[in-house]
C-alpha positions in Angstrom: 106.2 -115.7 -84.5 106.5 -116.5 -88.2 110.3 -116.3 -88.2 110.4 -118.6 -85.1 108.1 -121.2 -86.9 110.4 -121.1 -90.0 113.5 -121.6 -87.8 111.9 -124.5 -86.0 110.8 -126.1 -89.3 114.4 -125.8 -90.6 115.7 -127.5 -87.5 113.3 -130.4 -87.9 114.6 -131.0 -91.5 118.2 -131.4 -90.3 119.4 -135.0 -90.0 120.7 -136.2 -86.6 124.3 -135.5 -87.2 123.6 -132.0 -88.5 121.5 -131.2 -85.5 124.3 -132.1 -83.1 126.8 -130.1 -85.1 124.6 -127.0 -85.2 123.9 -127.3 -81.5 127.7 -127.1 -80.7 128.1 -124.3 -83.1 125.5 -122.3 -81.3 127.2 -123.1 -78.0 130.3 -121.3 -79.2 128.1 -118.3 -80.2 126.4 -117.9 -76.9 126.9 -114.7 -74.8 126.4 -116.7 -71.6 127.1 -120.4 -71.0 126.8 -122.6 -67.9 128.1 -126.1 -67.6 127.1 -128.5 -64.9 128.7 -131.9 -64.1 127.1 -134.7 -62.1 127.3 -138.5 -61.9 124.1 -140.4 -62.7 125.0 -143.0 -60.2 124.3 -143.8 -56.5 127.0 -144.6 -53.9 127.0 -148.3 -54.6 127.5 -147.8 -58.4 130.3 -145.2 -57.9 132.0 -147.5 -55.4 131.8 -150.5 -57.8 133.4 -148.3 -60.6 136.2 -146.7 -58.6 137.0 -149.1 -55.7 140.0 -150.4 -57.6 142.6 -147.6 -58.3 145.1 -147.2 -61.1 148.2 -149.3 -61.3 147.1 -151.6 -58.5 146.6 -148.8 -56.0 143.6 -148.7 -53.7 140.6 -146.8 -55.0 137.9 -144.9 -53.1 136.0 -146.4 -50.1 132.2 -146.6 -49.8 132.0 -143.3 -47.8 133.9 -141.4 -50.4 131.8 -142.9 -53.1 128.7 -141.6 -51.4 130.1 -138.1 -51.3 131.1 -138.2 -54.9 127.7 -139.5 -56.0 126.0 -136.6 -54.2 128.0 -133.8 -55.8 127.4 -131.5 -58.7 129.8 -128.9 -60.1 128.7 -125.9 -62.1 130.7 -123.3 -63.9 129.3 -120.3 -65.7 130.7 -117.4 -67.8 128.7 -114.3 -68.9 130.3 -111.9 -71.4 129.4 -108.3 -71.6 128.8 -108.6 -75.3 128.1 -111.4 -77.8 131.3 -113.0 -79.2 130.7 -111.7 -82.7 130.5 -108.1 -81.4 133.8 -108.1 -79.6 136.6 -105.9 -81.0 139.5 -107.9 -79.6 140.8 -105.1 -77.5 140.9 -104.8 -73.7 137.1 -105.0 -73.4 137.2 -108.4 -75.1 138.3 -109.9 -71.8 135.5 -108.4 -69.7 133.2 -111.1 -68.3 131.7 -112.4 -65.2 132.2 -116.0 -64.0 130.9 -118.2 -61.3 131.6 -121.6 -59.9 129.5 -123.7 -57.5 129.9 -127.0 -55.7 126.7 -128.3 -54.4 124.8 -131.4 -53.2 122.1 -132.8 -55.5 119.5 -131.7 -53.0 120.5 -128.1 -53.7 122.6 -127.5 -50.6 125.5 -125.2 -51.7 128.9 -126.3 -50.3 131.1 -123.6 -51.9 130.6 -120.8 -54.4 132.7 -118.2 -56.0 131.8 -115.3 -58.3 134.0 -112.9 -60.2 132.2 -109.7 -61.1 133.7 -106.4 -62.1 137.1 -107.7 -61.2 136.1 -108.4 -57.6 136.0 -111.9 -56.2 133.1 -113.0 -54.0 133.1 -116.3 -52.1 131.3 -118.4 -49.5 131.6 -121.9 -48.2 129.5 -123.9 -45.7 132.1 -126.0 -43.9 129.5 -127.6 -41.6 127.6 -128.8 -44.7 130.8 -130.4 -45.9 131.3 -132.1 -42.5 127.7 -133.4 -42.6 128.4 -135.3 -45.8 131.2 -137.4 -44.2 130.0 -140.4 -42.3 132.6 -141.8 -39.8 133.8 -145.3 -40.7 136.9 -146.9 -39.2 139.0 -145.6 -36.3 141.1 -143.4 -38.6 138.0 -141.8 -40.1 136.6 -141.1 -36.6 139.9 -139.6 -35.6 139.9 -137.3 -38.6 136.3 -136.4 -37.9 137.1 -135.4 -34.3 140.0 -133.2 -35.5 137.8 -131.6 -38.0 135.1 -130.9 -35.4 137.7 -129.3 -33.2 138.7 -127.0 -36.1 135.0 -126.0 -36.4 135.0 -125.1 -32.7 138.0 -122.8 -33.3 136.0 -121.0 -36.0 133.3 -120.2 -33.5 135.9 -118.9 -31.1 137.5 -116.5 -33.6 137.5 -112.9 -32.5 135.3 -110.2 -34.0 138.3 -109.0 -36.0 137.9 -112.2 -38.0 134.1 -111.8 -38.5 134.5 -111.9 -42.3 136.2 -115.3 -42.1 133.5 -116.7 -39.8 130.9 -115.5 -42.4 132.8 -117.1 -45.3 133.0 -120.5 -43.5 129.3 -120.4 -42.4 127.9 -119.9 -45.9 127.7 -116.1 -46.0 129.2 -114.0 -48.8 132.5 -112.2 -48.4 134.4 -110.1 -51.0 138.2 -110.2 -51.4 139.9 -106.8 -51.1 140.7 -106.1 -54.7 143.7 -103.8 -53.9 145.3 -106.5 -51.7 144.8 -109.4 -54.1 145.2 -107.8 -57.5 149.0 -107.8 -57.4 149.0 -111.5 -56.2 146.7 -112.4 -59.1 148.9 -110.5 -61.5 152.0 -112.4 -60.4 150.1 -115.7 -60.7 149.0 -114.8 -64.3 152.6 -114.0 -65.2 153.9 -117.1 -63.6 151.3 -119.6 -64.8 150.2 -118.0 -68.0 146.6 -117.9 -67.0 144.2 -116.2 -64.6 143.6 -119.1 -62.3 140.3 -120.7 -61.3 138.3 -117.7 -62.3 140.2 -116.3 -65.1 137.2 -115.7 -67.3 137.8 -117.4 -70.6 137.5 -114.9 -73.5 135.2 -115.4 -76.4 138.0 -116.9 -78.5 138.9 -119.5 -75.9 135.2 -120.4 -75.3 134.7 -120.9 -79.0 137.8 -123.1 -79.2 136.4 -125.3 -76.4 133.0 -125.5 -78.2 134.7 -126.4 -81.5 136.7 -129.2 -79.9 133.6 -130.6 -78.2 131.8 -130.5 -81.6 134.6 -132.4 -83.3 134.6 -135.0 -80.5 131.0 -135.8 -81.2 130.9 -135.4 -85.0 134.2 -136.6 -86.4 133.9 -140.3 -87.5 130.5 -140.4 -85.7 127.4 -142.4 -86.3 124.2 -140.6 -85.3 120.7 -141.8 -84.7 117.6 -140.0 -83.6 116.2 -141.8 -80.5 113.0 -139.8 -79.9 111.9 -137.2 -77.4 112.1 -137.7 -73.6 111.4 -135.3 -70.8 110.9 -132.4 -73.2 114.2 -132.9 -75.1 115.1 -134.4 -78.4 117.7 -137.2 -78.0 120.4 -138.2 -80.5 122.6 -141.3 -80.0 126.2 -140.5 -81.1 128.6 -143.4 -81.5 132.3 -142.6 -82.0 135.6 -144.5 -81.5 136.5 -144.1 -77.9 140.2 -143.1 -78.5 139.1 -140.4 -81.0 136.6 -139.0 -78.6 139.1 -139.0 -75.7 141.6 -137.1 -77.7 139.1 -134.5 -78.8 137.8 -134.1 -75.2 141.3 -133.7 -73.9 141.8 -130.9 -76.5 138.5 -129.3 -75.4 139.6 -129.3 -71.7 143.1 -128.0 -72.4 142.2 -124.2 -72.4 140.5 -124.7 -69.0 143.2 -127.0 -67.5 144.1 -124.7 -64.6 140.5 -124.0 -63.6 139.6 -127.7 -63.7 142.8 -128.7 -61.9 142.0 -126.2 -59.1 138.6 -127.8 -58.7 139.5 -131.4 -59.1 143.0 -131.8 -57.7 146.6 -131.6 -58.9 146.2 -134.2 -61.7 145.9 -132.8 -65.2 142.3 -133.4 -66.2 143.0 -132.9 -69.9 145.4 -135.9 -70.1 143.9 -138.9 -71.9 143.6 -142.0 -69.7 143.9 -145.7 -70.6 141.3 -145.6 -73.3 139.7 -148.9 -74.5 140.0 -149.6 -78.3 136.2 -149.7 -78.9 133.3 -147.4 -79.6 131.7 -145.1 -77.0 128.1 -143.9 -77.1 127.0 -140.4 -76.1 123.4 -139.5 -75.5 122.9 -135.9 -76.7 119.8 -134.0 -75.5 118.7 -131.0 -77.6 116.0 -128.4 -76.7 114.9 -125.9 -79.4 118.0 -126.9 -81.4 120.3 -126.0 -78.6 122.5 -128.3 -76.5 120.8 -129.3 -73.3 122.9 -132.2 -72.0 125.4 -134.9 -72.9 125.6 -138.2 -71.0 128.4 -140.8 -71.4 129.5 -143.9 -69.5 133.0 -142.9 -68.3 134.0 -146.6 -68.2 133.9 -146.5 -72.0 136.6 -143.8 -71.9 138.8 -145.2 -69.1 139.8 -148.9 -68.8 140.6 -148.3 -65.1 136.9 -147.6 -64.3 135.6 -151.1 -63.5 131.8 -150.7 -63.8 129.4 -148.4 -65.5 129.7 -144.8 -64.4 127.4 -142.4 -66.3 128.3 -138.7 -66.3 125.9 -136.1 -67.4 127.1 -132.7 -68.5 124.3 -130.2 -68.6 124.4 -126.9 -70.6 122.4 -123.6 -70.3 122.7 -120.5 -72.3 120.7 -117.2 -72.6 119.1 -117.3 -69.2 122.4 -117.5 -67.3 123.3 -114.5 -65.1 126.2 -113.8 -62.7 125.5 -111.0 -60.3 127.5 -109.5 -57.4 125.9 -110.7 -54.1 124.7 -108.0 -51.7 125.9 -107.6 -48.1 129.3 -109.3 -48.5 131.9 -108.4 -45.9 135.4 -107.5 -47.0 138.0 -110.1 -46.4 141.7 -109.3 -46.2 144.7 -111.5 -46.9 145.8 -111.0 -43.3 142.5 -112.2 -41.9 142.7 -115.3 -44.2 146.2 -116.1 -42.9 145.4 -115.6 -39.3 142.2 -117.7 -39.5 144.0 -120.6 -41.1 146.6 -120.6 -38.4 143.9 -120.5 -35.7 142.0 -123.4 -37.3 145.3 -125.4 -37.3 145.7 -124.7 -33.6 148.8 -122.5 -34.2 149.5 -119.3 -32.3 148.4 -116.6 -34.6 150.5 -113.8 -32.9 153.3 -112.2 -34.9 151.9 -112.9 -38.3 152.3 -109.3 -39.5 154.1 -110.2 -42.7 152.7 -113.7 -43.2 150.5 -112.7 -46.0 153.1 -111.2 -48.3 153.7 -114.4 -50.1 150.2 -114.8 -51.4 
């Protein structure tokens, strides 16, 4: 208790800038880290910010804005050992990872976990469908096609029970023997381990260091008091400096983020305004709790305020293998996809060899 009081007293004596810097240093030292992304905006605000696309192209419509406003994305990595105890050998890459896409009410849309080199996944395709509200005739036509695909899922034979489970929100596990060679080929081809290539301790520290530099280099800091149990620090930095540092931070995770967010490189700096940007940094017990920033300050193509909050969690994060997961084979995945597309699934004996 005495040592804890001394530590807390030392934290309180730090100035605002030193508190932020120390919080990011701690982030790089954590054995377990979870990061969650969510927009602090309703559908109208998201639509106002993104209804005009880049280079004169059309942006998103009101329905899509509503879906985006209701989503939150979480990614977590848990190492077997603290970073400072790793020896740099083969065991240095042992970690568990998890990704989850959910609605803000807690409804899980899709989730993946990588534990002991086995991949577990589930996705609630009907929950996805419930988020989409039919608009014009084209939207209604797409909705009808999607509903027909859902009916095909229900008509799948018992031999595809694992696929039905996966698409109805139940856990399945990928056959490690079948997918290991495909994953190996992907690593050799792309130079990474894909969406759930668990970043090693060195990579995670590199990300944390780049984030720290983004919010401390050329920064003005100001304590703004305590709110909702957290100490808040206002950090003001040149937008172009911050954008470059953030791009550097995202670079090691480029493949994972691209797999989640689309084909566009998320680490490429956008059309950044030549002005200052303000970050609201929330700290709890000297550790990073959340960072909120208006994305319009970092991208001139965003036409209205669009606050994004990135939440952080550490020691309490766990990634466990779910129980009761059915085994899912590559053949089953291929056959199910063909059935959902309305294609005759007969004669697909070798269709999965290209995975």
